C-alpha positions as CSV (number, residue, x, y, z in Angstrom):
1,M,2.7,6.2,4.8
2,H,3.4,9.9,5.4
3,D,5.2,11.7,2.6
4,P,7.3,14.5,3.9
5,A,7.2,16.4,0.7
6,L,3.5,16.8,0.0
7,P,2.4,18.9,3.1
8,W,4.7,21.7,1.8
9,L,3.3,21.4,-1.7
10,S,-0.3,21.7,-0.6
11,Q,0.5,24.8,1.3
12,Q,1.8,26.6,-1.7
13,T,-0.6,29.2,-3.4
14,G,-1.4,29.4,-7.1
15,T,-2.8,32.0,-9.4
16,G,-4.6,31.7,-12.7
17,Q,-4.5,28.2,-14.3
18,C,-3.1,25.8,-11.8
19,V,-2.1,22.2,-12.8
20,W,-1.0,19.5,-10.5
21,L,1.1,16.5,-12.0
22,C,0.2,13.7,-9.7
23,D,1.3,10.0,-9.4
24,E,1.3,7.3,-6.6
25,H,2.7,9.6,-4.0
26,F,-0.8,11.2,-3.7
27,Y,-2.4,8.0,-2.2
28,G,-4.4,9.0,0.8
29,F,-3.6,12.7,0.3
30,E,-6.6,13.6,-1.9
31,N,-8.6,15.3,0.9
32,Q,-5.8,17.8,1.6
33,L,-5.8,19.2,-2.0
34,P,-7.4,22.7,-2.9
35,G,-10.5,22.6,-5.0
36,G,-12.0,25.1,-7.3
37,A,-12.2,25.6,-11.1
38,Q,-8.7,26.9,-11.3
39,H,-7.0,23.6,-10.1
40,I,-6.7,20.7,-12.5
41,Y,-5.3,17.4,-11.4
42,I,-3.5,15.3,-14.1
43,C,-2.9,11.9,-12.5
44,N,-1.7,8.5,-13.8
45,R,-3.4,6.5,-11.3
46,Y,-6.9,5.5,-12.0
47,D,-8.1,4.9,-8.3
48,I,-6.5,8.3,-7.2
49,V,-8.5,10.1,-10.0
50,Q,-11.6,8.3,-8.9
51,R,-11.1,9.5,-5.2
52,M,-10.3,13.0,-6.5
53,Q,-13.4,13.2,-8.5
54,A,-15.5,12.0,-5.5
55,L,-14.2,15.0,-3.6
56,Q,-15.4,17.3,-6.6
57,L,-11.7,18.0,-7.7
58,Q,-11.1,18.4,-11.5
59,A,-9.1,15.3,-12.3
60,V,-8.0,13.7,-15.4
61,F,-6.6,10.2,-15.8
62,S,-3.6,10.7,-18.1
63,D,0.0,9.6,-18.6
64,F,0.8,13.4,-18.5
65,A,-0.2,13.6,-22.2
66,E,-0.1,16.7,-24.2
67,A,-3.8,16.4,-25.3
68,D,-4.7,16.5,-21.5
69,L,-2.8,19.7,-20.6
70,P,-4.1,23.3,-20.9
71,G,-2.4,25.4,-23.6
72,A,-0.9,27.6,-20.8
73,I,-0.3,27.1,-17.3
74,N,0.1,29.9,-14.6
75,T,1.1,27.6,-11.7
76,L,2.4,24.1,-11.9
77,F,2.6,21.8,-8.8
78,Y,4.8,18.8,-9.0
79,R,6.2,16.2,-6.6
80,V,9.2,14.4,-8.0
81,S,8.5,11.0,-9.3
82,K,10.4,7.8,-9.0
83,E,11.7,7.6,-12.4
84,K,14.2,10.0,-14.2
85,P,12.2,10.1,-17.5
86,V,9.0,10.9,-15.8
87,V,10.6,13.8,-13.8
88,H,12.1,15.1,-17.1
89,R,8.8,14.9,-18.8
90,A,7.2,17.0,-16.0
91,L,10.1,19.5,-16.2
92,N,9.7,19.9,-19.9
93,I,5.9,20.5,-19.4
94,A,7.0,23.3,-17.1
95,A,9.4,24.7,-19.8
96,A,6.9,24.4,-22.5
97,K,3.6,25.5,-20.8
98,L,4.3,27.9,-17.9
99,A,3.5,31.4,-18.9
100,A,5.9,34.1,-18.5
101,G,6.0,35.0,-14.7
102,G,4.4,31.7,-14.1
103,Q,5.6,29.6,-11.1
104,L,6.6,26.0,-10.6
105,H,6.2,24.6,-7.0
106,M,8.2,21.5,-6.7
107,C,9.4,19.1,-4.0
108,G,11.0,15.8,-3.4
109,L,13.5,13.9,-1.2
110,K,17.2,14.0,-1.4
111,S,17.2,10.1,-2.0
112,E,15.1,10.7,-5.0
113,G,17.7,13.3,-6.5
114,A,15.3,16.1,-5.7
115,K,18.2,18.7,-5.2
116,N,19.6,17.9,-8.8
117,Y,16.1,18.1,-10.3
118,L,15.3,21.5,-8.7
119,D,18.6,22.8,-10.2
120,K,17.7,21.5,-13.6
121,A,14.3,23.1,-13.3
122,A,15.7,26.5,-12.4
123,Q,18.1,26.3,-15.4
124,L,15.1,25.4,-17.7
125,L,13.0,28.2,-16.5
126,G,15.9,30.8,-16.7
127,C,15.7,31.7,-13.0
128,A,17.9,31.7,-10.0
129,K,18.3,28.5,-7.9
130,A,15.9,28.6,-4.9
131,T,16.0,25.3,-3.3
132,R,15.5,25.1,0.4
133,K,14.9,22.3,3.0
134,H,11.5,21.7,4.6
135,G,11.9,18.8,7.1
136,L,13.1,15.9,5.1
137,A,12.0,17.4,1.8
138,Y,13.8,19.8,-0.6
139,C,11.6,22.4,-2.2
140,A,11.6,25.3,-4.4
141,S,9.1,27.8,-5.9
142,L,10.6,29.0,-9.2
143,T,9.3,31.7,-11.4
144,R,9.8,31.5,-15.2
145,H,11.8,34.5,-16.5
146,T,13.1,33.6,-20.0
147,S,12.4,31.2,-22.8
148,V,15.0,28.5,-22.9
149,E,15.4,26.5,-26.1
150,S,16.9,23.3,-24.5
151,T,14.9,20.7,-22.9
152,L,15.6,17.6,-20.8
153,D,15.8,14.0,-22.4
154,D,12.4,12.5,-21.8
155,S,12.7,10.4,-25.0
156,H,11.9,7.1,-23.1
157,Y,8.7,8.7,-21.8
158,P,6.5,9.1,-24.6
159,E,8.1,6.4,-26.8
160,L,7.6,2.7,-26.0
161,R,10.8,0.6,-25.7
162,A,11.3,-2.9,-26.7
163,L,12.3,-5.3,-23.9
164,A,15.9,-6.7,-24.2
165,K,14.9,-10.3,-23.1
166,A,11.6,-10.3,-25.0
167,P,11.7,-7.8,-27.9
168,Q,8.1,-8.8,-29.0
169,F,7.0,-6.7,-26.0
170,A,7.4,-3.0,-25.4
171,S,7.0,-0.8,-22.4
172,K,7.5,2.7,-21.0
173,P,8.5,4.4,-17.8
174,G,5.8,5.1,-15.1
175,Q,4.8,1.5,-14.4
176,F,6.5,-1.1,-12.2
177,G,9.3,-3.3,-13.9
178,W,8.9,-1.5,-17.2
179,Q,12.2,-2.6,-18.5
180,K,12.0,-6.3,-17.6
181,I,9.8,-9.5,-17.4
182,D,8.5,-10.0,-13.9
183,Q,9.9,-13.2,-12.5
184,G,6.7,-13.9,-10.8
185,S,4.7,-13.7,-14.1
186,E,7.4,-15.8,-15.9
187,F,7.0,-18.6,-13.1
188,L,3.2,-18.5,-13.4
189,L,3.4,-19.1,-17.2
190,Q,6.2,-21.8,-16.8
191,T,4.0,-23.5,-14.2
192,L,0.9,-23.5,-16.5
193,A,3.0,-24.8,-19.5
194,Q,4.6,-27.8,-17.4
195,Q,1.2,-28.7,-16.0
196,K,-0.6,-28.2,-19.2
197,L,-3.4,-26.1,-17.5
198,L,-4.2,-23.6,-20.1
199,K,-4.6,-24.9,-23.5
200,Q,-8.0,-23.6,-24.3
201,T,-10.4,-21.0,-22.8
202,D,-13.3,-19.0,-24.1
203,S,-12.7,-15.9,-22.0
204,L,-9.6,-14.6,-20.3
205,L,-9.0,-11.7,-17.9
206,D,-5.6,-10.3,-16.9
207,L,-6.2,-8.5,-13.6
208,G,-3.5,-5.9,-13.1
209,C,-2.1,-6.5,-16.5
210,G,1.0,-4.2,-16.6
211,Y,2.1,-4.1,-20.3
212,G,0.3,-7.3,-20.8
213,Y,2.8,-9.8,-20.6
214,L,0.8,-12.5,-18.8
215,A,-2.3,-12.6,-21.0
216,L,-0.6,-11.8,-24.3
217,E,2.2,-14.4,-23.8
218,A,-0.4,-17.1,-22.7
219,C,-2.1,-16.3,-26.0
220,R,1.1,-16.6,-27.9
221,S,2.6,-19.7,-26.3
222,L,0.0,-21.7,-24.3
223,L,-3.4,-21.4,-25.9
224,T,-4.3,-23.4,-29.0
225,D,-6.7,-20.7,-30.0
226,L,-7.4,-17.2,-28.9
227,P,-10.2,-16.6,-26.5
228,Q,-13.4,-15.1,-27.7
229,R,-13.1,-12.4,-25.2
230,L,-9.6,-11.0,-23.9
231,V,-9.6,-8.2,-21.2
232,L,-6.6,-6.4,-19.8
233,T,-7.1,-4.1,-17.0
234,D,-4.7,-2.0,-14.9
235,N,-4.7,1.1,-12.6
236,N,-1.7,2.8,-14.2
237,A,-1.9,4.9,-17.3
238,A,1.4,4.0,-18.6
239,A,0.7,0.2,-18.3
240,L,-2.4,0.6,-20.3
241,I,-0.8,2.4,-23.1
242,S,1.9,-0.3,-23.2
243,A,-0.8,-3.2,-23.0
244,E,-2.7,-1.7,-25.9
245,Y,0.3,-1.2,-28.0
246,N,1.6,-4.7,-27.5
247,S,-1.8,-6.3,-28.3
248,K,-1.8,-4.4,-31.5
249,Q,1.6,-5.3,-32.4
250,L,1.0,-9.0,-31.8
251,H,-2.4,-8.9,-33.5
252,I,-4.2,-10.2,-30.6
253,A,-7.6,-8.5,-30.1
254,A,-8.2,-7.3,-26.7
255,E,-10.2,-4.9,-24.5
256,I,-7.9,-2.6,-22.5
257,V,-9.8,-1.3,-19.5
258,P,-8.7,1.2,-16.9
259,G,-9.9,0.2,-13.4
260,D,-8.9,-0.1,-9.7
261,C,-8.7,-3.8,-9.0
262,G,-10.8,-4.5,-12.0
263,D,-13.8,-2.4,-10.9
264,S,-14.6,-1.2,-14.3
265,V,-14.7,-4.7,-15.9
266,S,-18.1,-6.3,-16.7
267,G,-19.1,-9.9,-16.8
268,Q,-17.4,-13.2,-15.8
269,F,-14.5,-15.0,-17.3
270,Q,-13.5,-18.7,-17.7
271,T,-9.9,-18.0,-16.9
272,L,-8.3,-15.3,-14.8
273,L,-4.5,-14.5,-14.5
274,C,-3.2,-12.2,-11.8
275,N,0.3,-11.1,-10.5
276,P,-1.2,-8.8,-7.7
277,P,1.0,-5.9,-6.6
278,F,1.4,-5.9,-2.8
279,H,2.6,-2.4,-2.7
280,Q,0.2,0.5,-3.3
281,G,2.2,3.6,-3.8
282,F,5.1,3.2,-1.3
283,A,3.5,1.9,1.5
284,L,2.7,-1.9,2.1
285,S,-1.1,-2.3,1.7
286,Q,-2.4,-5.0,3.9
287,D,-5.7,-5.4,2.0
288,L,-4.5,-5.0,-1.5
289,T,-4.0,-8.7,-2.1
290,E,-7.6,-9.3,-0.6
291,R,-9.1,-6.7,-2.9
292,F,-7.7,-8.5,-5.9
293,L,-9.0,-11.7,-4.6
294,H,-12.4,-10.2,-4.1
295,S,-12.4,-8.9,-7.7
296,A,-11.2,-12.3,-9.0
297,A,-14.1,-14.0,-7.3
298,R,-16.6,-11.5,-8.8
299,H,-15.2,-11.9,-12.4
300,L,-14.6,-15.8,-12.4
301,E,-17.3,-18.0,-13.7
302,N,-18.5,-20.7,-11.4
303,D,-16.6,-23.5,-13.2
304,G,-13.5,-21.3,-14.0
305,S,-10.0,-21.0,-12.6
306,A,-8.1,-18.1,-11.4
307,F,-4.3,-18.4,-11.4
308,F,-2.4,-16.2,-8.9
309,V,1.3,-15.9,-8.5
310,V,2.4,-14.2,-5.2
311,N,5.5,-13.9,-3.1
312,S,6.0,-17.1,-1.1
313,F,5.6,-15.3,2.2
314,I,2.1,-14.0,1.4
315,A,-0.6,-16.3,2.9
316,V,-2.9,-16.1,0.0
317,E,-4.5,-19.5,0.7
318,Q,-6.0,-18.1,4.0
319,K,-6.8,-14.7,2.4
320,A,-8.7,-16.5,-0.4
321,K,-11.0,-18.7,1.8
322,P,-13.7,-16.1,2.0
323,Y,-13.8,-15.7,-1.7
324,F,-13.2,-19.2,-3.1
325,A,-14.2,-22.5,-1.9
326,Q,-11.2,-24.3,-3.4
327,Q,-7.5,-23.3,-3.4
328,E,-4.6,-25.4,-4.8
329,T,-0.8,-24.6,-4.6
330,L,0.5,-25.6,-8.0
331,A,4.1,-24.6,-7.5
332,N,6.4,-23.0,-5.0
333,N,10.0,-22.1,-5.8
334,K,10.6,-20.5,-2.4
335,Q,10.5,-17.1,-4.0
336,F,7.1,-17.3,-5.6
337,K,4.2,-19.6,-5.4
338,V,1.3,-20.2,-7.9
339,I,-2.1,-20.8,-6.7
340,R,-5.3,-22.0,-8.5
341,L,-8.4,-20.7,-7.1
342,S,-11.8,-22.0,-8.1
343,R,-15.5,-22.3,-7.2
344,P,-16.1,-18.6,-6.2
345,R,-18.4,-18.0,-3.3
346,A,-21.4,-15.7,-3.3
347,R,-20.4,-12.4,-5.4
348,A,-20.8,-9.6,-2.7
């Protein structure tokens, strides 16, 4: 899906140390970004970082962490993110890191609050407002003039926050559904509990783990003994931070592995849990579910079971046929359905 804001951003020039703060908006836009030693890309999506690095761009997988930022920035490029705490984090980086006379190139859409954020940015940098419209996007190139003591509230960004419904779990902005328990994941665990399908397993993989709810709650409430090997993997930097935190808080030993549909995970597992996202960035990805199915087949033992929960309208049974010899619908509440997949076919 074409993003009206990014073309403007890529046309802006930078001097000195240039830093780009990137998120899911950059899917498919990697080959339109400038290269060279002066440009550093800080991105919270693992697969985008992989694509950037394949293009010889200097890309770092990070949750916009302080340790991954240079001490001083001359030019900062930022496309407004979906969530307010993430935007505030980016603007606070601009206020703290931009050198005197440095520039912030920033853009976004009206529906995302871009005009308001651009006004806040100007105030933080002590410069005049400079917002202008470029097609559907609102953009500004702002020059830092003065040192401003105040910062925006981004307290929810670095700190993990307990879920109201399940305070044993904590999460943080920058990942899907960070303040709630996903209904599909809840339905999957309820189905497994009701049908007594997950009492013991030697190894367990949570594919697309988010903050770790599926695997960690299965360990807490379904399994009689913890698995000898537990792996949680995700593409999202904030999700991995949350999953690692939750596993430690719950005293459940787990490997936390960054990866794109589990591509960094080694070995096979007796049990696999997955609530696959069917949106990549903001465009519906027709092959994303298939990529998760392919990964599940590669990582599932021959006599193991993979349990997927998907929206009821997704024909996962048909999509799974090239990867699994056996598919079984365990439950369907008209919103979600739970599928058991077994007997993986040849691992291509």
